C-alpha positions in Angstrom: 13.0 7.4 -18.8 13.0 5.9 -15.2 16.0 6.2 -12.9 16.9 3.3 -10.5 19.9 3.3 -8.1 21.4 0.9 -5.7 21.7 2.1 -2.1 23.6 1.4 1.1 20.8 -0.2 3.1 20.6 -0.2 6.9 19.4 -3.7 7.7 19.1 -6.0 10.7 21.5 -8.9 11.4 20.1 -12.1 10.0 19.3 -13.7 13.4 17.0 -10.8 14.5 15.4 -9.9 11.1 12.1 -11.5 12.1 12.0 -9.6 15.4 12.9 -6.2 13.7 10.5 -6.5 10.8 7.1 -4.9 11.4 3.8 -4.4 9.6 3.6 -1.1 7.6 3.0 1.9 9.9 -0.2 2.8 8.2 -2.1 -0.5 8.7 -2.3 -0.2 12.5 -3.3 2.6 14.9 -1.1 3.5 17.9 -2.9 1.0 20.2 -2.5 -1.9 17.8 1.1 -0.9 17.3 1.7 -0.8 21.0 0.2 -4.3 21.4 2.3 -5.7 18.6 5.5 -4.2 20.0 4.7 -4.8 23.6 7.1 -7.7 24.2 9.5 -6.9 21.5 12.1 -4.2 22.2 13.5 -4.7 18.6 10.2 -4.1 16.8 10.6 -1.5 14.0 7.2 -0.1 15.1 9.1 1.7 17.8 10.6 3.7 14.9 7.7 4.1 12.6 5.0 4.5 15.3 7.1 5.9 18.1 4.1 7.4 19.8 3.4 3.9 21.1 6.0 4.6 23.8 4.5 7.9 24.8 1.4 8.8 26.8 -2.0 8.8 25.0 -2.2 12.5 25.6 0.8 13.2 23.3 -0.3 14.3 19.8 1.0 11.6 17.3 2.0 14.4 15.0 4.0 16.3 17.6 7.7 17.1 17.4 8.2 14.9 20.5 7.0 11.8 18.5 9.5 12.4 15.6 12.3 13.1 18.0 11.5 9.8 19.8 11.6 8.0 16.4 15.0 9.4 15.7 16.3 8.3 19.1 14.7 4.9 18.7 16.2 4.3 15.3 19.7 5.0 16.6 19.1 2.8 19.6 17.9 0.0 17.3 21.0 0.2 15.1 23.1 -0.6 18.2 20.8 -3.0 19.9 19.7 -5.3 17.1 22.3 -4.7 15.7 21.6 -3.1 12.3 24.2 -3.4 9.5 25.0 -0.5 7.3 26.2 -1.7 3.9 29.7 -0.5 2.9 28.7 -0.2 -0.8 25.4 0.4 -2.6 23.4 -2.7 -3.6 20.2 -3.7 -5.2 18.1 -6.4 -3.4 15.4 -8.9 -4.2 12.3 -9.0 -2.0 10.3 -12.1 -2.4 6.8 -12.5 -0.8 5.0 -15.9 -0.7 1.4 -16.1 0.4 -0.1 -19.6 0.0 0.4 -20.5 -3.7 1.0 -16.8 -4.7 4.6 -15.6 -5.1 6.0 -12.2 -6.2 9.6 -11.0 -6.4 10.6 -7.4 -6.7 13.8 -5.3 -6.9 14.4 -3.1 -3.8 16.3 0.0 -4.9 16.0 3.8 -4.8 14.1 5.9 -7.3 14.2 9.5 -8.3 12.0 12.0 -6.5 12.3 14.1 -9.6 10.7 11.2 -11.6 7.9 11.3 -9.1 7.4 15.0 -9.5 7.7 14.9 -13.3 5.2 12.0 -13.7 7.7 9.4 -14.9 6.5 7.6 -11.8 2.7 7.7 -12.1 0.0 7.9 -9.4 -3.6 6.8 -9.2 -4.6 8.1 -5.7 -5.0 11.4 -4.0 -3.0 12.0 -0.9 -4.1 13.7 2.3 -2.0 16.6 3.6 -2.0 15.5 7.2 -0.6 12.1 6.3 2.0 13.7 4.0 3.0 16.1 6.8 3.4 13.2 9.1 5.8 11.1 7.0 7.7 14.2 5.7 8.4 15.2 9.3 9.4 11.6 10.1 11.8 11.4 7.2 13.4 14.7 7.8 13.8 14.2 11.6 15.0 10.6 11.5 17.1 11.1 8.3 15.7 7.9 7.0 13.0 6.5 4.7 11.8 3.7 7.0 9.3 2.1 4.6 9.3 1.2 1.0 7.0 2.4 -1.7 5.3 -0.4 -3.7 6.0 0.2 -7.4 5.1 -1.9 -10.5 5.9 -1.9 -14.2 5.4 -4.1 -17.2 8.1 -6.7 -16.7 11.3 -6.9 -18.6 12.8 -10.2 -19.6 16.4 -9.3 -18.9 15.5 -8.2 -15.4 13.5 -11.4 -14.9 16.7 -13.3 -15.8 18.7 -11.3 -13.2 16.1 -12.2 -10.6 16.1 -15.9 -11.4 19.9 -16.1 -11.5 20.3 -14.3 -8.2 17.9 -16.7 -6.4 19.4 -19.7 -8.0 23.1 -18.9 -7.3 22.9 -17.4 -3.8 21.3 -17.9 -0.4 18.9 -15.2 0.9 20.1 -12.8 3.6 16.8 -13.4 5.3 13.9 -15.9 5.1 11.3 -16.1 7.7 7.5 -16.6 8.1 5.4 -13.9 9.8 2.4 -14.6 12.0 0.1 -14.2 9.1 1.7 -17.1 7.2 3.6 -15.0 4.7 7.2 -16.0 3.8 9.5 -13.0 3.4 12.9 -13.5 1.7 15.5 -11.0 0.8 18.6 -11.5 -1.4 21.5 -9.1 -2.1 21.9 -8.9 -5.9 25.5 -9.4 -7.0 27.1 -6.1 -8.1 27.8 -7.7 -11.6 24.1 -7.2 -12.4 23.9 -3.6 -11.4 24.5 -2.2 -14.9 22.0 -4.5 -16.5 19.3 -3.3 -14.0 20.1 0.4 -14.5 20.2 0.0 -18.3 16.9 -1.9 -18.6 15.0 0.4 -16.3 16.3 3.4 -18.1 14.4 2.1 -21.2 11.1 1.9 -19.3 8.8 4.8 -20.0 6.8 4.8 -16.8 6.7 3.1 -13.4 3.5 3.0 -11.4 2.8 3.4 -7.7 0.7 0.4 -6.7 0.7 1.1 -2.9 2.4 3.8 -0.8 1.3 7.1 -2.3 1.8 8.9 1.0 5.3 7.5 1.3 6.3 8.7 -2.2 4.7 12.1 -1.8 6.4 12.6 1.6 9.8 11.6 0.2 9.4 14.2 -2.6 8.4 16.8 0.0 11.4 15.8 2.2 13.6 16.3 -0.9 12.3 19.8 -1.3 12.9 20.7 2.4 16.4 19.3 2.4 17.3 20.9 -0.9 16.3 24.3 0.4 18.5 23.8 3.5 21.5 22.7 1.5 23.4 25.5 -0.3 25.7 22.9 -1.9 22.8 20.9 -3.4 23.9 19.2 -6.6 21.3 16.5 -7.2 23.3 13.5 -6.2 22.4 13.5 -2.5 20.6 10.6 -1.1 17.5 12.7 -0.3 16.9 13.0 -4.0 16.0 9.4 -4.1 13.4 7.2 -2.3 13.3 3.6 -1.4 10.8 1.3 -3.2 10.4 -2.3 -4.3 9.6 -2.7 -8.0 7.4 -5.7 -8.9 6.4 -6.9 -12.4 2.7 -6.2 -12.9 1.9 -9.7 -13.9 2.9 -11.0 -10.5 0.7 -8.7 -8.4 -2.3 -9.8 -6.5 -5.1 -7.2 -5.9 -7.8 -8.1 -3.5 -11.2 -6.3 -3.4 -11.8 -3.4 -1.0 -15.2 -4.1 0.3 -17.7 -1.6 1.8 -20.0 -1.6 4.9 -22.6 1.0 5.8 -23.8 1.6 9.3 -27.3 2.6 8.6 -29.8 2.5 5.7 -30.5 6.3 5.7 -33.9 5.9 7.3 -35.1 3.1 5.0 -36.4 -0.3 6.2 -34.6 -3.3 4.6 -37.5 -3.8 2.2 -37.6 -0.1 1.2 -33.8 -0.1 0.8 -33.9 -3.2 -1.5 -36.7 -1.6 -3.6 -34.6 1.6 -4.1 -31.6 -0.5 -5.1 -33.7 -2.0 -7.9 -33.9 1.4 -9.5 -30.4 1.0 -10.9 -29.6 -2.7 -10.3 -31.1 -6.1 -11.1 -31.4 -7.7 -7.6 -31.4 -11.5 -7.2 -31.1 -13.8 -4.2 -27.7 -15.7 -4.1 -25.9 -18.2 -1.9 -22.4 -17.0 -2.9 -20.9 -13.9 -1.3 -18.0 -13.4 -3.8 -18.6 -11.7 -7.2 -17.7 -13.9 -10.1 -16.9 -11.1 -12.5 -16.7 -7.3 -12.9 -20.1 -5.5 -13.1 -21.4 -7.8 -10.4 -21.6 -6.8 -6.8 -22.8 -9.0 -3.9 -24.8 -7.2 -1.2 -25.5 -8.6 2.3 -28.5 -7.1 4.2 -31.0 -8.6 6.6 -29.0 -11.8 7.0 -29.1 -12.6 3.2 -26.8 -12.2 0.2 -28.0 -10.6 -3.0 -26.5 -10.5 -6.4 -26.8 -7.0 -7.8 -26.0 -6.1 -11.4 -26.3 -2.7 -13.1 -29.4 -2.3 -15.2 -30.2 -0.1 -18.2 -30.3 3.0 -16.1 -26.6 2.9 -15.4 -24.7 4.9 -18.0 -21.0 4.2 -18.7 -18.6 7.0 -19.3 -16.8 7.4 -22.6 -14.4 10.0 -21.1 -13.3 8.4 -17.8 -11.9 5.0 -17.0 -12.3 5.5 -13.3 -16.0 6.3 -13.5 -16.7 2.8 -15.0 -15.1 0.9 -12.2 -17.5 -1.2 -10.0 -16.6 0.9 -7.0 -17.7 4.1 -8.9 -20.9 2.5 -10.1 -21.8 1.5 -6.6 -21.0 4.9 -5.3 -22.8 6.9 -8.0 -25.9 4.7 -8.4 -26.5 3.3 -4.9 -24.4 4.8 -2.1 -25.1 8.5 -3.1 -28.7 8.4 -4.3 -30.1 5.7 -1.9 -27.9 6.2 1.2 -26.9 9.8 0.9 -23.2 9.1 1.0 -21.7 11.9 -1.1 -18.1 11.8 -0.1 -16.8 8.3 1.0 -13.6 9.9 2.2 -15.4 11.8 5.0 -18.8 10.2 5.5 -19.1 8.4 8.8 -21.8 6.1 7.5 -19.4 4.1 5.4 -16.3 2.0 6.2 -13.9 0.0 4.1 -12.8 -3.6 4.7 -9.7 -5.0 3.1 -10.4 -8.2 1.0 -7.8 -10.1 3.1 -10.4 -10.3 5.9 -12.9 -12.1 3.6 -16.6 -12.0 3.2 -17.0 -13.6 6.7 -16.0 -10.3 8.2 -18.8 -8.5 6.3 -21.3 -11.0 7.6 -19.9 -10.6 11.1 -20.3 -6.8 11.1 -23.8 -6.9 9.8 -25.0 -9.8 12.0 -23.4 -8.2 15.0 -25.2 -4.9 14.5 -22.1 -2.8 13.7 -23.4 -2.3 10.1 -26.7 -2.7 8.3 -25.5 -3.6 4.9 -22.2 -4.8 3.2 -21.0 -4.9 -0.3 -18.6 -7.5 -1.6 -16.7 -6.2 -4.6 -14.8 -7.8 -7.6 -11.2 -6.7 -7.4 -9.8 -4.0 -9.7 -7.2 -5.3 -12.1 -3.6 -4.1 -12.4 -4.3 -3.1 -16.0 -7.1 -0.9 -14.7 -4.6 0.8 -12.3 -2.2 1.3 -15.1 -4.8 2.6 -17.5 -6.1 5.1 -15.0 -2.6 6.3 -14.1 -1.7 6.7 -17.9 -4.8 8.8 -18.3 -3.9 11.0 -15.4 -7.0 10.0 -13.6 -7.5 9.3 -9.9 -9.1 6.1 -8.6 -12.0 6.3 -6.2 -10.9 6.1 -2.6 -10.3 2.5 -1.3 -10.3 0.8 -4.7 -7.4 -1.5 -4.3 -6.1 -3.7 -1.5 -2.6 -5.2 -2.2 -1.6 -8.4 -0.5 0.8 -9.6 0.6 2.4 -6.4 2.1 6.0 -5.5 2.5 7.4 -5.4 6.1 9.1 -2.3 7.4 12.6 -2.5 8.9 14.2 -5.1 6.7 15.7 -2.4 4.5 16.0 1.3 5.4 17.4 4.1 3.2 19.2 6.8 5.1 19.3 10.2 3.5 
């Protein structure tokens, strides 16, 4: 059964929360991070992407970077200032994007549950990215970004969420430059036992987003356990920070694809080869209306492509039947020669938040020769694949809205 614990958050004073809060470290590179933090000495990017303060010649994975992050975190605590809670608490984190709203419980969760598959995964992680955040956690002594977890909602916890929002004012409520409203409440201590009891009855939690953060927290636990002769399992490093959202509230956007060249084919030859495994029709609409339908943009035109009788669906694998897998196995590999989308330089991935206009812009501007607009994967697909112990194809899901770093930090 799943373990959930309140924690003593380090959080900014209310009047500077909007200045401290930053985009997740992994959605920007060092130059974008530097631009975002340029006029803001309180930006949490100075902690999560501390290389932005160092010369370009400095390796972003060097010891110097992690030591700078540690120094910057301590400086920020004083300068913001940041408040360290006297007693452990649970929090609510509400995200509102247009008409979409989701509310999750911010808490800490067991690294052992991650290792023992009580907390289930659906993505592979890369060692270099794990190494980076593990070193960051161990050096700073803090988990600076939350993992995004989901579960099948529980009525009793929904009630706690509703009562907290009805009876108390949020600690923070502000709108970021992308129009998303971020609100955080501190849950009254009276509800702690209910939350712990109800989550203890949940069989599995699922990582929706933040696989590298979770894997790195588990690795940091191992490092710190080995360095602590008095380890007893209650230490803060045995737990990692996450926000747990009910699955029915989540919004998954498509993860679209663009390819830079047609593998030596003319546009006409390419389309003819696509017809081997797909029904190809002209269309005016760039967004797929259902699963098993992909929209393709090439030569200044949109096409509707749908698998034909040559496409065989797997009886043994859920992941192989996803649209992204069908596109990969029946078009990208045989027609364009893209065998490993993780490493092939001929393919790039565009988050659905950027819209199909971005796909047209890239192709029309000559930066790509073809683009593919995908129907989004469902939360149920994610859960089914996790339950089956499978791994989703790379870049299958784009969750939006995203949590901001810096509003809640877990020190270990």
